[in-house]
N, CA, C and O atoms as a GROMACS GRO file, in nm:
protein
  620
    1UNK      N    1   8.941   8.236  11.972
    1UNK     CA    2   8.913   8.095  11.989
    1UNK      C    3   8.955   8.023  11.862
    1UNK      O    4   8.920   8.064  11.752
    2UNK      N    5   9.028   7.917  11.878
    2UNK     CA    6   9.069   7.834  11.765
    2UNK      C    7   8.993   7.703  11.769
    2UNK      O    8   8.958   7.653  11.876
    3UNK      N    9   8.967   7.649  11.651
    3UNK     CA   10   8.890   7.525  11.640
    3UNK      C   11   8.972   7.417  11.574
    3UNK      O   12   9.065   7.445  11.498
    4UNK      N   13   8.936   7.292  11.604
    4UNK     CA   14   9.001   7.177  11.543
    4UNK      C   15   8.998   7.194  11.391
    4UNK      O   16   8.897   7.233  11.333
    5UNK      N   17   9.111   7.163  11.327
    5UNK     CA   18   9.121   7.171  11.182
    5UNK      C   19   9.168   7.306  11.130
    5UNK      O   20   9.212   7.316  11.016
    6UNK      N   21   9.159   7.409  11.213
    6UNK     CA   22   9.208   7.540  11.169
    6UNK      C   23   9.360   7.535  11.159
    6UNK      O   24   9.426   7.455  11.225
    7UNK      N   25   9.414   7.621  11.076
    7UNK     CA   26   9.558   7.627  11.058
    7UNK      C   27   9.614   7.740  11.143
    7UNK      O   28   9.562   7.852  11.142
    8UNK      N   29   9.719   7.710  11.216
    8UNK     CA   30   9.787   7.809  11.299
    8UNK      C   31   9.920   7.842  11.232
    8UNK      O   32  10.000   7.754  11.204
    9UNK      N   33   9.942   7.969  11.207
    9UNK     CA   34  10.070   8.014  11.151
    9UNK      C   35  10.167   8.035  11.265
    9UNK      O   36  10.130   8.084  11.372
   10UNK      N   37  10.290   7.998  11.243
   10UNK     CA   38  10.394   8.021  11.344
   10UNK      C   39  10.497   8.119  11.290
   10UNK      O   40  10.504   8.146  11.170
   11UNK      N   41  10.575   8.171  11.381
   11UNK     CA   42  10.685   8.261  11.345
   11UNK      C   43  10.814   8.204  11.400
   11UNK      O   44  10.815   8.138  11.505
   12UNK      N   45  10.920   8.228  11.330
   12UNK     CA   46  11.052   8.192  11.379
   12UNK      C   47  11.133   8.320  11.389
   12UNK      O   48  11.095   8.423  11.332
   13UNK      N   49  11.242   8.315  11.459
   13UNK     CA   50  11.322   8.436  11.469
   13UNK      C   51  11.467   8.407  11.435
   13UNK      O   52  11.513   8.292  11.438
   14UNK      N   53  11.536   8.514  11.404
   14UNK     CA   54  11.676   8.503  11.369
   14UNK      C   55  11.746   8.630  11.416
   14UNK      O   56  11.693   8.740  11.406
   15UNK      N   57  11.865   8.611  11.468
   15UNK     CA   58  11.947   8.726  11.506
   15UNK      C   59  12.030   8.764  11.385
   15UNK      O   60  12.106   8.683  11.332
   16UNK      N   61  12.016   8.886  11.341
   16UNK     CA   62  12.082   8.930  11.218
   16UNK      C   63  12.180   9.043  11.246
   16UNK      O   64  12.189   9.138  11.168
   17UNK      N   65  12.250   9.034  11.356
   17UNK     CA   66  12.347   9.138  11.389
   17UNK      C   67  12.288   9.252  11.469
   17UNK      O   68  12.361   9.343  11.510
   18UNK      N   69  12.158   9.249  11.491
   18UNK     CA   70  12.094   9.352  11.572
   18UNK      C   71  12.095   9.308  11.718
   18UNK      O   72  12.132   9.196  11.750
   19UNK      N   73  12.055   9.398  11.806
   19UNK     CA   74  12.049   9.365  11.948
   19UNK      C   75  11.925   9.284  11.982
   19UNK      O   76  11.912   9.233  12.094
   20UNK      N   77  11.836   9.270  11.889
   20UNK     CA   78  11.715   9.191  11.909
   20UNK      C   79  11.694   9.103  11.788
   20UNK      O   80  11.778   9.101  11.697
   21UNK      N   81  11.586   9.032  11.784
   21UNK     CA   82  11.562   8.943  11.672
   21UNK      C   83  11.446   8.992  11.587
   21UNK      O   84  11.366   9.074  11.631
   22UNK      N   85  11.439   8.942  11.466
   22UNK     CA   86  11.328   8.973  11.378
   22UNK      C   87  11.249   8.846  11.352
   22UNK      O   88  11.306   8.737  11.343
   23UNK      N   89  11.118   8.861  11.341
   23UNK     CA   90  11.034   8.744  11.315
   23UNK      C   91  11.021   8.720  11.166
   23UNK      O   92  11.017   8.813  11.085
   24UNK      N   93  11.014   8.593  11.133
   24UNK     CA   94  10.992   8.551  10.996
   24UNK      C   95  10.882   8.446  10.998
   24UNK      O   96  10.859   8.381  11.100
   25UNK      N   97  10.816   8.430  10.887
   25UNK     CA   98  10.710   8.331  10.881
   25UNK      C   99  10.767   8.191  10.903
   25UNK      O  100  10.870   8.155  10.846
   26UNK      N  101  10.700   8.114  10.986
   26UNK     CA  102  10.740   7.977  11.016
   26UNK      C  103  10.651   7.877  10.946
   26UNK      O  104  10.607   7.900  10.833
   27UNK      N  105  10.624   7.768  11.013
   27UNK     CA  106  10.544   7.659  10.956
   27UNK      C  107  10.396   7.678  10.991
   27UNK      O  108  10.362   7.745  11.089
   28UNK      N  109  10.310   7.620  10.910
   28UNK     CA  110  10.168   7.616  10.940
   28UNK      C  111  10.134   7.479  10.997
   28UNK      O  112  10.181   7.377  10.947
   29UNK      N  113  10.054   7.476  11.102
   29UNK     CA  114  10.013   7.352  11.164
   29UNK      C  115   9.862   7.347  11.175
   29UNK      O  116   9.798   7.445  11.214
   30UNK      N  117   9.804   7.233  11.139
   30UNK     CA  118   9.660   7.213  11.158
   30UNK      C  119   9.638   7.164  11.300
   30UNK      O  120   9.705   7.071  11.346
   31UNK      N  121   9.544   7.226  11.370
   31UNK     CA  122   9.514   7.185  11.507
   31UNK      C  123   9.438   7.053  11.505
   31UNK      O  124   9.346   7.034  11.426
   32UNK      N  125   9.477   6.961  11.593
   32UNK     CA  126   9.405   6.834  11.602
   32UNK      C  127   9.318   6.827  11.728
   32UNK      O  128   9.249   6.728  11.749
   33UNK      N  129   9.321   6.929  11.810
   33UNK     CA  130   9.235   6.938  11.928
   33UNK      C  131   9.239   7.081  11.980
   33UNK      O  132   9.334   7.156  11.956
   34UNK      N  133   9.134   7.117  12.051
   34UNK     CA  134   9.132   7.246  12.121
   34UNK      C  135   9.176   7.222  12.265
   34UNK      O  136   9.181   7.107  12.309
   35UNK      N  137   9.206   7.326  12.338
   35UNK     CA  138   9.242   7.310  12.478
   35UNK      C  139   9.129   7.242  12.555
   35UNK      O  140   9.154   7.159  12.642
   36UNK      N  141   9.004   7.278  12.523
   36UNK     CA  142   8.890   7.219  12.593
   36UNK      C  143   8.878   7.069  12.568
   36UNK      O  144   8.819   6.998  12.650
   37UNK      N  145   8.930   7.021  12.458
   37UNK     CA  146   8.921   6.878  12.425
   37UNK      C  147   9.035   6.795  12.486
   37UNK      O  148   9.028   6.672  12.486
   38UNK      N  149   9.137   6.860  12.535
   38UNK     CA  150   9.252   6.788  12.589
   38UNK      C  151   9.222   6.742  12.732
   38UNK      O  152   9.176   6.821  12.815
   39UNK      N  153   9.250   6.615  12.759
   39UNK     CA  154   9.236   6.559  12.894
   39UNK      C  155   9.377   6.543  12.952
   39UNK      O  156   9.453   6.456  12.909
   40UNK      N  157   9.410   6.626  13.049
   40UNK     CA  158   9.546   6.625  13.106
   40UNK      C  159   9.584   6.488  13.160
   40UNK      O  160   9.701   6.451  13.155
   41UNK      N  161   9.489   6.413  13.211
   41UNK     CA  162   9.518   6.282  13.266
   41UNK      C  163   9.566   6.181  13.164
   41UNK      O  164   9.619   6.076  13.201
   42UNK      N  165   9.548   6.211  13.036
   42UNK     CA  166   9.592   6.121  12.929
   42UNK      C  167   9.740   6.139  12.893
   42UNK      O  168   9.792   6.065  12.810
   43UNK      N  169   9.807   6.234  12.956
   43UNK     CA  170   9.945   6.268  12.918
   43UNK      C  171  10.040   6.249  13.036
   43UNK      O  172  10.003   6.266  13.152
   44UNK      N  173  10.165   6.215  13.003
   44UNK     CA  174  10.268   6.192  13.104
   44UNK      C  175  10.351   6.315  13.136
   44UNK      O  176  10.413   6.321  13.242
   45UNK      N  177  10.352   6.413  13.047
   45UNK     CA  178  10.433   6.533  13.067
   45UNK      C  179  10.368   6.650  12.994
   45UNK      O  180  10.288   6.630  12.901
   46UNK      N  181  10.402   6.769  13.036
   46UNK     CA  182  10.353   6.891  12.973
   46UNK      C  183  10.474   6.970  12.924
   46UNK      O  184  10.567   6.995  13.000
   47UNK      N  185  10.472   7.010  12.797
   47UNK     CA  186  10.579   7.091  12.739
   47UNK      C  187  10.520   7.225  12.699
   47UNK      O  188  10.424   7.232  12.623
   48UNK      N  189  10.579   7.332  12.751
   48UNK     CA  190  10.534   7.467  12.720
   48UNK      C  191  10.647   7.538  12.647
   48UNK      O  192  10.744   7.580  12.709
   49UNK      N  193  10.635   7.551  12.513
   49UNK     CA  194  10.741   7.618  12.438
   49UNK      C  195  10.738   7.768  12.463
   49UNK      O  196  10.645   7.822  12.523
   50UNK      N  197  10.841   7.833  12.416
   50UNK     CA  198  10.852   7.977  12.436
   50UNK      C  199  10.793   8.056  12.322
   50UNK      O  200  10.694   8.016  12.261
   51UNK      N  201  10.855   8.168  12.295
   51UNK     CA  202  10.803   8.257  12.192
   51UNK      C  203  10.694   8.347  12.249
   51UNK      O  204  10.692   8.376  12.369
   52UNK      N  205  10.605   8.390  12.163
   52UNK     CA  206  10.503   8.484  12.206
   52UNK      C  207  10.374   8.417  12.254
   52UNK      O  208  10.294   8.481  12.321
   53UNK      N  209  10.354   8.290  12.221
   53UNK     CA  210  10.228   8.223  12.257
   53UNK      C  211  10.201   8.221  12.408
   53UNK      O  212  10.086   8.241  12.446
   54UNK      N  213  10.301   8.199  12.495
   54UNK     CA  214  10.270   8.194  12.638
   54UNK      C  215  10.199   8.319  12.689
   54UNK      O  216  10.117   8.312  12.781
   55UNK      N  217  10.232   8.433  12.631
   55UNK     CA  218  10.168   8.558  12.671
   55UNK      C  219  10.016   8.550  12.655
   55UNK      O  220   9.942   8.611  12.731
   56UNK      N  221   9.971   8.473  12.556
   56UNK     CA  222   9.828   8.462  12.527
   56UNK      C  223   9.765   8.340  12.591
   56UNK      O  224   9.655   8.349  12.646
   57UNK      N  225   9.831   8.224  12.585
   57UNK     CA  226   9.767   8.104  12.639
   57UNK      C  227   9.757   8.107  12.790
   57UNK      O  228   9.677   8.033  12.848
   58UNK      N  229   9.836   8.190  12.856
   58UNK     CA  230   9.826   8.200  13.002
   58UNK      C  231   9.694   8.264  13.044
   58UNK      O  232   9.660   8.263  13.163
   59UNK      N  233   9.620   8.319  12.949
   59UNK     CA  234   9.490   8.378  12.978
   59UNK      C  235   9.377   8.276  12.966
   59UNK      O  236   9.262   8.308  12.997
   60UNK      N  237   9.408   8.155  12.923
   60UNK     CA  238   9.308   8.051  12.900
   60UNK      C  239   9.292   7.967  13.027
   60UNK      O  240   9.387   7.904  13.073
   61UNK      N  241   9.171   7.967  13.083
   61UNK     CA  242   9.144   7.896  13.208
   61UNK      C  243   9.177   7.747  13.198
   61UNK      O  244   9.232   7.689  13.291
   62UNK      N  245   9.144   7.685  13.086
   62UNK     CA  246   9.171   7.541  13.069
   62UNK      C  247   9.321   7.513  13.070
   62UNK      O  248   9.365   7.413  13.127
   63UNK      N  249   9.400   7.599  13.008
   63UNK     CA  250   9.546   7.583  13.009
   63UNK      C  251   9.597   7.587  13.153
   63UNK      O  252   9.680   7.504  13.192
   64UNK      N  253   9.550   7.682  13.231
   64UNK     CA  254   9.595   7.693  13.370
   64UNK      C  255   9.552   7.572  13.452
   64UNK      O  256   9.627   7.527  13.539
   65UNK      N  257   9.433   7.519  13.425
   65UNK     CA  258   9.388   7.397  13.494
   65UNK      C  259   9.480   7.280  13.460
   65UNK      O  260   9.512   7.199  13.546
   66UNK      N  261   9.522   7.271  13.333
   66UNK     CA  262   9.612   7.162  13.293
   66UNK      C  263   9.746   7.174  13.365
   66UNK      O  264   9.799   7.074  13.414
   67UNK      N  265   9.800   7.294  13.372
   67UNK     CA  266   9.928   7.314  13.441
   67UNK      C  267   9.914   7.271  13.587
   67UNK      O  268  10.001   7.202  13.640
   68UNK      N  269   9.807   7.313  13.652
   68UNK     CA  270   9.786   7.276  13.792
   68UNK      C  271   9.771   7.124  13.808
   68UNK      O  272   9.821   7.068  13.905
   69UNK      N  273   9.704   7.059  13.713
   69UNK     CA  274   9.692   6.913  13.718
   69UNK      C  275   9.830   6.848  13.715
   69UNK      O  276   9.860   6.763  13.798
   70UNK      N  277   9.912   6.888  13.619
   70UNK     CA  278  10.046   6.828  13.608
   70UNK      C  279  10.127   6.853  13.734
   70UNK      O  280  10.199   6.764  13.780
   71UNK      N  281  10.117   6.972  13.788
   71UNK     CA  282  10.194   7.002  13.908
   71UNK      C  283  10.141   6.924  14.029
   71UNK      O  284  10.219   6.868  14.106
   72UNK      N  285  10.010   6.921  14.046
   72UNK     CA  286   9.951   6.848  14.160
   72UNK      C  287   9.981   6.699  14.154
   72UNK      O  288   9.995   6.634  14.258
   73UNK      N  289   9.991   6.645  14.033
   73UNK     CA  290  10.020   6.502  14.015
   73UNK      C  291  10.170   6.475  14.009
   73UNK      O  292  10.213   6.360  13.991
   74UNK      N  293  10.251   6.580  14.024
   74UNK     CA  294  10.397   6.571  14.017
   74UNK      C  295  10.445   6.512  13.884
   74UNK      O  296  10.546   6.442  13.879
   75UNK      N  297  10.372   6.542  13.778
   75UNK     CA  298  10.413   6.500  13.644
   75UNK      C  299  10.512   6.603  13.590
   75UNK      O  300  10.505   6.720  13.627
   76UNK      N  301  10.603   6.562  13.503
   76UNK     CA  302  10.701   6.656  13.449
   76UNK      C  303  10.635   6.771  13.373
   76UNK      O  304  10.542   6.753  13.295
   77UNK      N  305  10.688   6.890  13.398
   77UNK     CA  306  10.649   7.011  13.326
   77UNK      C  307  10.777   7.074  13.274
   77UNK      O  308  10.867   7.106  13.351
   78UNK      N  309  10.785   7.091  13.142
   78UNK     CA  310  10.902   7.153  13.080
   78UNK      C  311  10.858   7.286  13.019
   78UNK      O  312  10.762   7.291  12.942
   79UNK      N  313  10.928   7.393  13.052
   79UNK     CA  314  10.898   7.525  12.997
   79UNK      C  315  11.029   7.591  12.957
   79UNK      O  316  11.130   7.581  13.028
   80UNK      N  317  11.027   7.659  12.844
   80UNK     CA  318  11.149   7.722  12.792
   80UNK      C  319  11.116   7.864  12.745
   80UNK      O  320  11.004   7.892  12.703
   81UNK      N  321  11.215   7.950  12.751
   81UNK     CA  322  11.205   8.087  12.699
   81UNK      C  323  11.094   8.162  12.775
   81UNK      O  324  11.106   8.184  12.896
   82UNK      N  325  10.987   8.202  12.706
   82UNK     CA  326  10.876   8.272  12.770
   82UNK      C  327  10.772   8.176  12.827
   82UNK      O  328  10.673   8.220  12.886
   83UNK      N  329  10.792   8.046  12.811
   83UNK     CA  330  10.700   7.945  12.863
   83UNK      C  331  10.669   7.960  13.012
   83UNK      O  332  10.555   7.936  13.052
   84UNK      N  333  10.767   7.999  13.096
   84UNK     CA  334  10.736   8.015  13.238
   84UNK      C  335  10.626   8.118  13.267
   84UNK      O  336  10.572   8.119  13.378
   85UNK      N  337  10.592   8.204  13.170
   85UNK     CA  338  10.479   8.295  13.193
   85UNK      C  339  10.352   8.218  13.224
   85UNK      O  340  10.268   8.263  13.302
   86UNK      N  341  10.336   8.101  13.163
   86UNK     CA  342  10.219   8.018  13.188
   86UNK      C  343  10.225   7.962  13.330
   86UNK      O  344  10.123   7.953  13.399
   87UNK      N  345  10.345   7.923  13.374
   87UNK     CA  346  10.362   7.871  13.510
   87UNK      C  347  10.331   7.979  13.613
   87UNK      O  348  10.272   7.950  13.717
   88UNK      N  349  10.372   8.102  13.586
   88UNK     CA  350  10.344   8.211  13.680
   88UNK      C  351  10.194   8.235  13.691
   88UNK      O  352  10.142   8.254  13.801
   89UNK      N  353  10.125   8.234  13.578
   89UNK     CA  354   9.981   8.257  13.578
   89UNK      C  355   9.905   8.145  13.649
   89UNK      O  356   9.800   8.169  13.709
   90UNK      N  357   9.959   8.024  13.643
   90UNK     CA  358   9.895   7.909  13.709
   90UNK      C  359   9.926   7.904  13.859
   90UNK      O  360   9.864   7.828  13.932
   91UNK      N  361  10.021   7.985  13.903
   91UNK     CA  362  10.053   7.991  14.045
   91UNK      C  363  10.128   7.871  14.098
   91UNK      O  364  10.110   7.833  14.214
   92UNK      N  365  10.213   7.810  14.015
   92UNK     CA  366  10.284   7.689  14.058
   92UNK      C  367  10.432   7.713  14.092
   92UNK      O  368  10.505   7.617  14.116
   93UNK      N  369  10.477   7.838  14.092
   93UNK     CA  370  10.619   7.864  14.113
   93UNK      C  371  10.656   7.913  14.253
   93UNK      O  372  10.774   7.930  14.282
   94UNK      N  373  10.560   7.935  14.339
   94UNK     CA  374  10.590   7.990  14.471
   94UNK      C  375  10.694   7.905  14.543
   94UNK      O  376  10.674   7.786  14.566
   95UNK      N  377  10.807   7.969  14.579
   95UNK     CA  378  10.914   7.902  14.652
   95UNK      C  379  10.999   7.807  14.568
   95UNK      O  380  11.078   7.730  14.623
   96UNK      N  381  10.983   7.812  14.436
   96UNK     CA  382  11.056   7.719  14.350
   96UNK      C  383  11.150   7.794  14.256
   96UNK      O  384  11.127   7.910  14.222
   97UNK      N  385  11.255   7.724  14.214
   97UNK     CA  386  11.350   7.780  14.119
   97UNK      C  387  11.302   7.757  13.977
   97UNK      O  388  11.244   7.653  13.946
   98UNK      N  389  11.325   7.856  13.891
   98UNK     CA  390  11.279   7.848  13.753
   98UNK      C  391  11.370   7.931  13.664
   98UNK      O  392  11.397   8.047  13.694
   99UNK      N  393  11.416   7.871  13.555
   99UNK     CA  394  11.490   7.946  13.453
   99UNK      C  395  11.389   7.994  13.349
   99UNK      O  396  11.275   7.948  13.344
  100UNK      N  397  11.432   8.086  13.267
  100UNK     CA  398  11.347   8.138  13.160
  100UNK      C  399  11.423   8.247  13.088
  100UNK      O  400  11.534   8.282  13.125
  101UNK      N  401  11.362   8.300  12.985
  101UNK     CA  402  11.422   8.412  12.914
  101UNK      C  403  11.438   8.527  13.014
  101UNK      O  404  11.348   8.550  13.095
  102UNK      N  405  11.548   8.601  13.010
  102UNK     CA  406  11.570   8.705  13.111
  102UNK      C  407  11.455   8.804  13.127
  102UNK      O  408  11.432   8.853  13.238
  103UNK      N  409  11.383   8.834  13.021
  103UNK     CA  410  11.272   8.928  13.030
  103UNK      C  411  11.157   8.874  13.115
  103UNK      O  412  11.069   8.950  13.156
  104UNK      N  413  11.156   8.744  13.142
  104UNK     CA  414  11.051   8.681  13.221
  104UNK      C  415  11.087   8.677  13.369
  104UNK      O  416  11.003   8.642  13.452
  105UNK      N  417  11.210   8.712  13.404
  105UNK     CA  418  11.256   8.708  13.543
  105UNK      C  419  11.162   8.785  13.637
  105UNK      O  420  11.129   8.732  13.744
  106UNK      N  421  11.119   8.907  13.604
  106UNK     CA  422  11.029   8.978  13.696
  106UNK      C  423  10.897   8.904  13.718
  106UNK      O  424  10.842   8.907  13.829
  107UNK      N  425  10.846   8.837  13.615
  107UNK     CA  426  10.721   8.761  13.629
  107UNK      C  427  10.741   8.644  13.725
  107UNK      O  428  10.657   8.618  13.811
  108UNK      N  429  10.854   8.574  13.709
  108UNK     CA  430  10.883   8.458  13.794
  108UNK      C  431  10.893   8.503  13.940
  108UNK      O  432  10.837   8.439  14.029
  109UNK      N  433  10.965   8.612  13.964
  109UNK     CA  434  10.983   8.658  14.101
  109UNK      C  435  10.854   8.716  14.158
  109UNK      O  436  10.828   8.700  14.278
  110UNK      N  437  10.773   8.783  14.077
  110UNK     CA  438  10.645   8.835  14.125
  110UNK      C  439  10.550   8.722  14.163
  110UNK      O  440  10.461   8.740  14.247
  111UNK      N  441  10.568   8.605  14.101
  111UNK     CA  442  10.485   8.488  14.132
  111UNK      C  443  10.539   8.409  14.250
  111UNK      O  444  10.486   8.303  14.284
  112UNK      N  445  10.645   8.460  14.314
  112UNK     CA  446  10.700   8.394  14.432
  112UNK      C  447  10.808   8.292  14.402
  112UNK      O  448  10.852   8.220  14.491
  113UNK      N  449  10.850   8.286  14.275
  113UNK     CA  450  10.956   8.193  14.237
  113UNK      C  451  11.092   8.258  14.247
  113UNK      O  452  11.103   8.379  14.268
  114UNK      N  453  11.196   8.177  14.233
  114UNK     CA  454  11.332   8.228  14.231
  114UNK      C  455  11.385   8.212  14.089
  114UNK      O  456  11.399   8.099  14.040
  115UNK      N  457  11.414   8.322  14.022
  115UNK     CA  458  11.466   8.318  13.886
  115UNK      C  459  11.610   8.266  13.888
  115UNK      O  460  11.693   8.314  13.965
  116UNK      N  461  11.637   8.167  13.804
  116UNK     CA  462  11.771   8.110  13.790
  116UNK      C  463  11.830   8.161  13.659
  116UNK      O  464  11.778   8.130  13.552
  117UNK      N  465  11.938   8.238  13.668
  117UNK     CA  466  12.003   8.294  13.550
  117UNK      C  467  12.106   8.194  13.498
  117UNK      O  468  12.212   8.177  13.558
  118UNK      N  469  12.075   8.129  13.388
  118UNK     CA  470  12.162   8.026  13.330
  118UNK      C  471  12.225   8.073  13.200
  118UNK      O  472  12.178   8.168  13.138
  119UNK      N  473  12.332   8.006  13.161
  119UNK     CA  474  12.382   8.023  13.024
  119UNK      C  475  12.270   7.982  12.930
  119UNK      O  476  12.189   7.896  12.963
  120UNK      N  477  12.264   8.044  12.813
  120UNK     CA  478  12.154   8.021  12.719
  120UNK      C  479  12.145   7.877  12.668
  120UNK      O  480  12.042   7.839  12.612
  121UNK      N  481  12.249   7.797  12.688
  121UNK     CA  482  12.245   7.658  12.638
  121UNK      C  483  12.228   7.556  12.751
  121UNK      O  484  12.253   7.438  12.732
  122UNK      N  485  12.186   7.602  12.868
  122UNK     CA  486  12.170   7.514  12.984
  122UNK      C  487  12.024   7.508  13.029
  122UNK      O  488  11.945   7.599  13.002
  123UNK      N  489  11.990   7.400  13.099
  123UNK     CA  490  11.856   7.383  13.155
  123UNK      C  491  11.867   7.357  13.304
  123UNK      O  492  11.973   7.320  13.355
  124UNK      N  493  11.758   7.377  13.374
  124UNK     CA  494  11.754   7.362  13.520
  124UNK      C  495  11.640   7.268  13.558
  124UNK      O  496  11.531   7.275  13.501
  125UNK      N  497  11.666   7.181  13.654
  125UNK     CA  498  11.563   7.089  13.704
  125UNK      C  499  11.540   7.116  13.851
  125UNK      O  500  11.635   7.122  13.930
  126UNK      N  501  11.416   7.132  13.888
  126UNK     CA  502  11.376   7.133  14.029
  126UNK      C  503  11.252   7.046  14.041
  126UNK      O  504  11.143   7.086  13.999
  127UNK      N  505  11.269   6.930  14.098
  127UNK     CA  506  11.157   6.837  14.111
  127UNK      C  507  11.102   6.799  13.975
  127UNK      O  508  11.173   6.743  13.892
  128UNK      N  509  10.974   6.829  13.953
  128UNK     CA  510  10.910   6.797  13.825
  128UNK      C  511  10.924   6.907  13.721
  128UNK      O  512  10.878   6.891  13.608
  129UNK      N  513  10.986   7.020  13.757
  129UNK     CA  514  11.002   7.132  13.664
  129UNK      C  515  11.136   7.126  13.591
  129UNK      O  516  11.241   7.110  13.652
  130UNK      N  517  11.129   7.137  13.458
  130UNK     CA  518  11.249   7.144  13.375
  130UNK      C  519  11.238   7.274  13.296
  130UNK      O  520  11.149   7.287  13.212
  131UNK      N  521  11.326   7.369  13.323
  131UNK     CA  522  11.314   7.501  13.260
  131UNK      C  523  11.447   7.542  13.198
  131UNK      O  524  11.554   7.496  13.238
  132UNK      N  525  11.437   7.631  13.100
  132UNK     CA  526  11.557   7.678  13.029
  132UNK      C  527  11.530   7.817  12.972
  132UNK      O  528  11.415   7.855  12.953
  133UNK      N  529  11.638   7.893  12.944
  133UNK     CA  530  11.621   8.031  12.900
  133UNK      C  531  11.585   8.052  12.754
  133UNK      O  532  11.515   8.148  12.722
  134UNK      N  533  11.632   7.966  12.663
  134UNK     CA  534  11.609   7.994  12.521
  134UNK      C  535  11.643   7.872  12.435
  134UNK      O  536  11.692   7.771  12.485
  135UNK      N  537  11.616   7.884  12.306
  135UNK     CA  538  11.632   7.772  12.213
  135UNK      C  539  11.771   7.709  12.212
  135UNK      O  540  11.780   7.589  12.187
  136UNK      N  541  11.881   7.781  12.237
  136UNK     CA  542  12.010   7.711  12.238
  136UNK      C  543  12.017   7.601  12.345
  136UNK      O  544  12.104   7.514  12.340
  137UNK      N  545  11.926   7.604  12.441
  137UNK     CA  546  11.923   7.502  12.547
  137UNK      C  547  11.843   7.378  12.508
  137UNK      O  548  11.835   7.284  12.586
  138UNK      N  549  11.784   7.376  12.389
  138UNK     CA  550  11.700   7.261  12.352
  138UNK      C  551  11.764   7.126  12.381
  138UNK      O  552  11.698   7.041  12.442
  139UNK      N  553  11.890   7.099  12.341
  139UNK     CA  554  11.946   6.966  12.370
  139UNK      C  555  11.949   6.933  12.520
  139UNK      O  556  11.908   6.824  12.559
  140UNK      N  557  11.995   7.025  12.602
  140UNK     CA  558  12.004   7.002  12.746
  140UNK      C  559  11.864   6.994  12.808
  140UNK      O  560  11.839   6.910  12.894
  141UNK      N  561  11.775   7.081  12.764
  141UNK     CA  562  11.638   7.086  12.816
  141UNK      C  563  11.564   6.956  12.787
  141UNK      O  564  11.500   6.899  12.876
  142UNK      N  565  11.573   6.909  12.663
  142UNK     CA  566  11.504   6.785  12.627
  142UNK      C  567  11.567   6.664  12.695
  142UNK      O  568  11.495   6.573  12.738
  143UNK      N  569  11.699   6.661  12.705
  143UNK     CA  570  11.766   6.549  12.774
  143UNK      C  571  11.723   6.544  12.920
  143UNK      O  572  11.699   6.436  12.975
  144UNK      N  573  11.715   6.660  12.984
  144UNK     CA  574  11.674   6.664  13.125
  144UNK      C  575  11.527   6.626  13.141
  144UNK      O  576  11.490   6.561  13.238
  145UNK      N  577  11.443   6.667  13.047
  145UNK     CA  578  11.302   6.627  13.052
  145UNK      C  579  11.291   6.475  13.040
  145UNK      O  580  11.216   6.413  13.116
  146UNK      N  581  11.363   6.417  12.947
  146UNK     CA  582  11.359   6.271  12.930
  146UNK      C  583  11.407   6.199  13.056
  146UNK      O  584  11.354   6.094  13.092
  147UNK      N  585  11.508   6.256  13.121
  147UNK     CA  586  11.558   6.195  13.244
  147UNK      C  587  11.452   6.202  13.354
  147UNK      O  588  11.432   6.105  13.427
  148UNK      N  589  11.384   6.317  13.366
  148UNK     CA  590  11.278   6.331  13.465
  148UNK      C  591  11.164   6.232  13.435
  148UNK      O  592  11.099   6.182  13.526
  149UNK      N  593  11.143   6.204  13.307
  149UNK     CA  594  11.042   6.106  13.267
  149UNK      C  595  11.086   5.962  13.295
  149UNK      O  596  11.005   5.869  13.289
  150UNK      N  597  11.214   5.944  13.326
  150UNK     CA  598  11.264   5.812  13.359
  150UNK      C  599  11.340   5.743  13.247
  150UNK      O  600  11.376   5.626  13.260
  151UNK      N  601  11.366   5.814  13.138
  151UNK     CA  602  11.441   5.756  13.027
  151UNK      C  603  11.591   5.765  13.056
  151UNK      O  604  11.637   5.859  13.121
  152UNK      N  605  11.665   5.667  13.010
  152UNK     CA  606  11.811   5.669  13.024
  152UNK      C  607  11.870   5.728  12.897
  152UNK      O  608  11.847   5.677  12.787
  153UNK      N  609  11.946   5.834  12.912
  153UNK     CA  610  12.004   5.905  12.798
  153UNK      C  611  12.154   5.884  12.796
  153UNK      O  612  12.223   5.907  12.895
  154UNK      N  613  12.204   5.839  12.682
  154UNK     CA  614  12.350   5.826  12.663
  154UNK      C  615  12.387   5.906  12.540
  154UNK      O  616  12.339   5.879  12.429
  155UNK      N  617  12.473   6.004  12.560
  155UNK     CA  618  12.515   6.089  12.448
  155UNK      C  619  12.662   6.067  12.423
  155UNK      O  620  12.719   6.128  12.333
   0.00000   0.00000   0.00000
């Protein structure tokens, strides 16, 4: 359990010529709210980043309730990399297309979704869902999220 004001350490990764990546210490962030303090109705979109956190936050009942709220209200939900693990746990992917890191494909399909295999720098939109496989897709993923939110993007 994390509390408001506590510091959360993050990790970043880098490919160094190996077939996988190595983690390095990232930035420290002070929490300004706990999941229990967040009111989903106060937000217009939900962003679920990737990395290792989705593996853990998908076990939090409040997180799953928030995901269901956004989906039931047809509000934009953006998930990247391992982020779709949270969507699978919330049960919102049945019959829907979803991109994600390739290792998450079995989870997406076990949850009744259709895994979309994209180039690592591309994102996929289905209705209110904006998903992508990994960090190289950040520009496309964020542009598509903004479009789903109703913003006009000119690049």
